PAGUKE-812103 format. One record per residue (C-alpha): x, y, z; residue in one letter. Coordinates in steps of 0.25 Angstrom, whole numbers, plus 5000, padded with zeros to 4 digits. Example, Ala and Ser with C-alpha at 12.3 -4.5 7.8 and 13.67 -1.06 7.14 Angstrom:
% PAGUKE-812103
504949825031A 505549965029S 
END
This chain:
% PAGUKE-812103
500050005000X 500650144996X 500650245007X 501050385003X 501150525010X 500250645007X 500650785007X 501450884999X 502650804999X 502050664997X 502450564986X 501450484978X 501650334977X 501250294963X 501150144964X 500150084973X 500149934970X 500649894984X 500549784994X 499149764999X 498449844988X 497849784975X 497649884964X 496649884952X 496849764943X 497349664954X 496049654961X 495849504958X 496849464969X 496249554980X 496049484993X 494649464998X 494149565007X 493749535022X 492449605020X 491749675009X 491549805016X 491549935008X 492150045017X 491850155008X 490550235010X 489850284998X 490950234988X 489950244976X 489650394980X 488150364979X 487950444991X 488650564986X 489950604993X 489550545006X 490850485014X 491750555003X 492650675004X 493850734998X 495150685002X 495750795012X 496950725017X 497850845013X 497450985014X 497651004999X 496650894995X 495350944989X 494350904979X 492850904976X 491950784977X 490650784969X 489650674967X 489450624953X 488550534946X 489650494936X 489850364944X 490450234941X 489250164947X 488050214954X 487550354954X 488750424961X 490250454961X 491150564966X 491850664957X 493150724962X 493550864957X 494350984961X 495450894966X 496650974973X 497550854975X 497750714970X 497250664983X 495950744982X 494850634980X 493650574987X 493950515001X 493250425011X 493650405025X 493850255028X 494450275042X 493950165051X 493550075039X 494850025033X 495749945042X 497249925043X 497749795036X 496449775028X 496349765013X 495249835005X 494749834991X 494549974985X 493750004972X 493250134966X 492950194953X 493650324948X 493650414935X 494250544930X 493850614917X 494650734916X 495050744901X 496350814904X 496850704914X 497650584909X 497050464903X 497250384915X 497450424930X 497750344943X 496850364955X 497150314969X 496250274981X 497050314993X 496950305008X 497350415017X 497650355031X 497850485038X 499050585038X 499950565026X 499650415024X 498950395010X 498850255004X 498450234989X 497550114989X 497050084975X 497350154962X 496750154948X 497150214935X 495950274928X 495650304913X 495150444911X 493650444910X 493450304915X 493050244928X 494250174935X 494150074946X 494950064959X 495049924963X 496049874973X 496449824987X 497249894998X 497649855011X 497749955023X 499149925030X 499049855043X 499849975049X 499050085043X 498150175052X 496750175047X 496250285057X 496150365044X 495850305031X 495350395020X 495150345005X 495250434994X 495450434979X 496550514972X 497550534960X 499050514961X 499750614970X 500550724964X 501050844972X 500550954962X 499250894956X 498751034952X 499851044942X 499150944933X 497650934938X 497250854926X 498250744930X 498150744945X 496850814949X 495750764939X 494350744944X 493850604946X 492650524949X 492550414960X 491550304962X 491250174969X 492350174980X 492450054988X 493450004999X 493049855003X 493649775014X 493449735028X 492549825036X 493249885048X 492949815062X 491749875069X 492149995077X 492149975092X 490850025098X 490850165104X 489550145112X 489850165127X 489150055134X 489350105148X 488450215155X 489350335153X 488450435159X 487750385171X 486250405173X 486050535182X 487450585178X 487650695168X 489150675165X 489650635155X 488650705146X 488450575138X 488850425140X 488750365126X 489950435120X 491150525123X 491350675120X 492450775124X 492650925124X 491150955126X 490751095121X 489351145126X 488551225117X 487151275119X 486151305108X 484651325108X 484451265122X 485351145119X 486751105124X 487651045114X 488950975118X 490050955107X 491050855110X 492350795105X 491950655100X 492750565109X 491850445105X 492450445091X 493650365095X 493050285106X 493250135103X 493050045115X 493649905114X 492449805113X 492949725124X 493649815134X 492749935131X 493950025131X 494250125120X 495650165115X 496050305120X 495350425113X 495950465100X 495650615098X 496250615084X 495050535079X 493950635085X 493350715074X 491850725079X 491150815088X 489950755097X 488750835100X 487750825111X 486650915116X 485650925127X 484551015133X 484650965147X 486150935150X 485950795153X 485250725141X 486150745129X 485850715114X 486950655106X 487050725092X 488250645088X 489550685082X 489950785072X 490950735062X 491850865062X 493150825057X 493850715049X 493550685034X 492050675035X 491950785045X 491250925044X 492650985044X 493550875037X 494750965037X 494850935052X 495250805059X 494750815073X 493550875081X 493850895096X 493350995106X 492151055100X 491651195102X 490251255098X 489651385094X 488451445088X 488351575080X 487551645069X 488351665057X 487851745046X 486451725051X 486551575052X 486651505065X 487951415065X 488551315075X 490051305076X 490851185081X 492251205084X 493251095086X 494751055087X 495350985075X 496350915084X 497351005091X 497751085079X 496551165075X 495051185077X 493951205068X 492451235067X 491151175060X 489851235058X 488451185062X 487051215058X 486651175072X 487351125085X 487250985079X 487551025065X 487550995053X 489051045053X 489851105042X 491251165041X 491451305037X 492951295037X 493951215029X 495051225039X 495151235054X 494751355061X 495851355072X 497251315068X 498651355066X 498251475057X 497351535068X 498051665073X 498451665087X 498351515088X 499651475082X 500351445096X 499151355100X 499551205100X 498151155100X 497151235092X 495951165096X 494751155106X 494051275099X 492851335108X 492051445102X 491251555109X 490251645103X 490151775111X 488851845114X 489251955104X 489351845093X 490951845093X 491451705093X 492751655099X 493551525098X 494451465109X 495451355106X 496851305108X 497651225118X 498851125119X 500251145122X 500851285126X 501851355118X 503251325121X 503651465120X 503051495133X 503751475147X 503351335153X 502551405164X 501751485154X 501551365145X 500951295157X 500051405164X 499751485152X 499951405139X 499151505130X 498651395121X 497151435120X 496651535111X 495351625108X 495051675094X 493851745088X 492951675078X 492451735065X 491051775064X 490851645056X 491351555068X 492251475059X 493451575058X 494251645068X 494651795069X 495951855074X 496951795083X 496751695093X 496951745108X 497751675118X 496951615130X 497951615141X 497151505149X 498051445161X 498551305159X 497651295146X 497651165138X 496451175129X 494851185128X 494651335129X 493151365129X 492451495132X 491051535137X 490451665141X 489651695154X 489151835159X 490151905150X 491351825154X 492151725145X 492551595151X 493651515145X 493851375150X 494951275145X 495751145149X 497051155155X 498351075152X 499050965159X 500451025158X 501650955152X 502750995142X 501651065133X 501451165144X 502851195150X 503051065158X 502951055173X 502351195177X 501651245189X 500251295186X 499851435191X 498951445203X 497451425199X 497851375185X 497151245180X 497751105182X 497851005171X 496650975163X 495751075170X 494751175164X 495151315167X 494451445163X 494551595161X 493651715161X 493751825152X 493051955147X 493551935133X 493351805125X 494751825118X 495551865131X 495951755140X 497251795148X 497651705159X 497051805169X 495651765165X 495951625170X 494851595181X 495151445186X 494851305184X 493451275179X 493551125179X 494651025185X 495050905177X 493850805175X 494650695182X 494450765195X 492950735194X 492950605186X 494150535190X 495250435184X 495250435169X 494450565166X 495650665166X 496250735155X 496050875148X 494650925146X 493851015137X 492651095142X 491551205138X 490551285145X 489151325140X 487951385146X 486551315145X 485251375151X 485951465161X 487051365166X 488451345162X 489051205159X 490451155158X 490751035148X 492050945150X 492450805147X 492950685155X 493150535151X 492050495161X 491250405151X 492650345146X 492850315161X 491550245163X 491850155151X 493250115155X 493550165169X 494650255174X 495450225161X 494850315150X 495250335136X 495050485134X 493550475130X 492950595136X 491450635139X 490750765140X 490350825154X 489550945158X 489551015172X 488751145175X 489651275176X 489451375187X 490051505190X 490351585203X 489851735205X 491151795199X 491051715186X 492051605189X 491751465186X 491451365197X 492351245195X 491651135188X 491550995194X 491450875185X 490350775188X 489650655182X 488350725187X 488550835177X 487450945175X 486050945179X 484950925168X 484351055165X 482951005160X 482150875159X 482250805146X 481050825137X 480550695131X 479350745123X 480050755110X 480850675100X 482250675105X 483550605101X 483850465107X 485250505108X 484950595120X 485450535132X 485550575147X 486250435149X 486450315141X 487150175140X 487650095129X 487150175117X 487750255106X 487250365096X 487450375081X 487050475070X 486050425060X 485550495047X 484450605048X 484250725057X 483850725072X 482350715076X 482650805088X 483750905082X 483350915068X 483650865054X 485050925053X 485450865067X 486150735068X 485350615072X 485850515081X 485250385087X 485550295099X 486250175094X 487050045099X 485850015109X 486049885116X 485249805126X 485349885139X 485750015134X 485050145137X 484950295136X 484250395146X 483750535147X 483850615159X 482650685166X 481550665155X 480350745158X 479050665154X 478150765161X 476650715162X 477050585154X 477550525142X 476650445133X 477650385123X 479150365119X 479550355105X 480950305100X 481450315086X 482250185085X 482950095075X 482849945079X 484149865077X 483649725082X 482349675087X 481949675102X 482449805106X 481749895116X 481850035122X 481450045137X 481050175144X 481450185159X 481350305168X 482350345178X 483450235177X 483950135167X 483450025175X 482050085178X 480750015174X 480450015159X 479250115157X 479150095142X 479750005131X 479950025116X 480149895108X 481049935097X 480349845087X 480449935074X 481049885061X 482449855063X 483449955057X 482350065055X 482050185063X 480650185070X 479950255081X 479350165092X 478450225103X 478050175117X 476950225126X 477350285140X 476550295152X 476950355166X 478150415161X 478050555167X 478950655174X 480550665173X 481350545172X 482750495167X 482350405155X 483050285151X 482850215137X 483450075139X 483649975128X 483449825127X 483549715116X 484349605111X 485749605117X 487049625109X 486449715098X 486049855095X 484549865098X 484149995091X 484450145088X 483650255094X 483450395087X 482450475095X 481550465107X 480150545109X 479250545121X 477850585120X 476950645131X 475750555136X 474450585129X 473450665137X 474450745144X 474850845133X 474550995133X 473951025119X 474751105109X 474651135094X 475951135087X 476451185073X 477751185066X 478151245052X 479451275045X 479551415039X 480451505032X 480851645038X 481751695026X 482651595022X 482751525036X 481851405040X 481151395053X 480251305060X 479051365067X 478451295079X 477151335086X 476451265098X 475051315103X 474651285117X 473251215116X 473351185131X 472551265142X 473751305150X 475151365146X 476151265141X 477651265138X 478051235124X 479451185118X 479551205103X 480651125096X 481151095082X 482551055076X 482851205076X 482651235091X 481751235103X 480951335110X 480251325123X 479051415126X 478451425140X 477051445145X 476351455131X 474851495135X 473651415130X 473351445116X 474751515114X 475851465105X 477351435106X 478051465094X 479551455088X 480151475075X 481451395074X 482451435064X 483051315056X 484251405053X 484251365038X 483451385026X 482751255027X 481951175037X 481951025037X 480550955040X 480450925055X 479650935067X 479451025079X 479250975093X 478351055103X 478251015118X 477151075126X 477151065141X 475951105149X 475051055161X 473950955159X 473150905171X 474250965180X 475350895174X 476450955165X 476350875151X 476950895138X 476450895123X 477450865112X 477150895098X 477950875085X 477550935073X 478250925059X 478651045050X 479051035035X 480351075029X 480551205023X 481551285014X 481751425015X 482451535007X 483151514993X 
END
């Protein structure tokens, strides 16, 4: 197998007939494959360009991929034009699919037609294994204007790392292809790509089988997956938590249950959770931020997210900042707090070109602040102190954090970054504002040669791995004199052996209270004991202040924060909303969310086995629930869902036999009787042992009949100028005042004390020129026969297009 370097000084190996590879014309002697599994997805391009992208292994690579009906077979192929280098061609990521030491057969069809090009031309199918490791796999010499066939064998060397394996198609390399583009950069068409061989072994299950968040406790925030560097963000009455996806590399041994240590270099996703009560959290899944298939494919990693909202040119936008490893930071743009996401940039936002950041070792951990006047700032940086400083200063005042102004577009910077002279600083700068003052918190370093060697910290300065903070009157001015103390000691002080290390925090305000986010490997500890592998979990504590504005030092607890309101069951809500859980996982499926709208990702609860369960904290059934409906996909016969109140071992109050058609989504309903008041609700799952039972998409409780205040509800989609809106109206037909909640995918509004015969009304902006067909939910709470009861009405509205 031929391996060759890439870059400005690379040399091209012309011959590729090597050991372990069989080229076109010698296929008859090919060994029989262990399994006839095609590792390429959409190799016939019948699904357009899905799973394909332009090779981006070098900064100079570039091309345009376009679907075409000029196909070898079927109705689709890909046309490659505007090639910048000989390596600029269609690429698919086969990482995790090909295995070292295994042999595969590669076939494809290719054609070029440029009349100015030579009569014949050689093409390569090439694998990029990361870095400068490129290997030609199979070649073919095509005649101009005729389809040619790749057909050959290749073997991945047993010593080859396959953590990165990306297949692409190219012409033979030359250092200056633009000198003769007809010879080197001709357009071509590709179709019917196939790589057949042994399927990779099944990935270890990532499902966490222990109870990681104990019933009654509120930390860690979730128990079914990991997450670090939590950043809290509040929008439209909902708290969103953005996390580094520590679960991405989690691979527990099937026998021991212990995973290899976390590999931060593999993390390129951000996890999103949300809540309205601080205890029951909805899992919105992961955003594929970086990597070849990411929103920003020019970045490799996504760590330490930060979130902001701003109206830019009259459009509400959401900006998710993240660390691209230690060397740079970037931002992507969302249409809502859960997406969809796009990249307005083609290069990183913070890097070595950023004025004032040249001396910062780690240009990462970006945290935004949008001030009351609309001005926006970004805080970032960390890592070893400059060796030009005296050792004591390197330790006590390393000057490795920065503050910089963001442009009005939120995806650019303005001016020069200012030094944040935070004592004993390491990383994780974040700023919030309270009563006219700016508070900057950060994580402190652990000393060592990077910080001047053995030194004595100044009195009051943070110890290793603590969260310190500063208070300033100016978001861009942070001299050492603004240091105010330690906000949070190291988490190991509270959670014991195996939970130490550095930390990453944020502070946000929700409904008049301030909250402090941090992480600790407490879930990892519950899985493996005191020896943890670095998989971190999000935690939240309430943050309080003294009269002079300084912060009361936070104490980490498993108890966590109080639930701020009871959970409302009388609506359709996502089944991946948990207070607690055992043994389940979540996964995205096609389509939008029933609760959050057509553009929001839709997740389901999966990997449900006999004895698993999920639970909700403090569910308020009021005067009584009449039924429970589950949207489920049965996987085997004989599964059941059991409803219990108060504990996982409490008596069963209702059962749903999951007896719908196997493999099909269906809604199943059971009647309820006597389910009143406020309870912790446990959904327990039973069925044949040793197999996944079913998947669950949504839950919906309905109030009991005869206990509903009457209401008339209407919903319609309308245009105001070029903007789409959903108008929802509820008329109180009851004989006393009622409280009304109006909710759509575009927002929620509560109206108290609506008089008899009066209306509650809200017009929700879709923030776009179109409104997709959907439904509005109205919850009306009033008194009937001396009891507080609730009516829930769901009414549809049609799609509408505005403007243009």
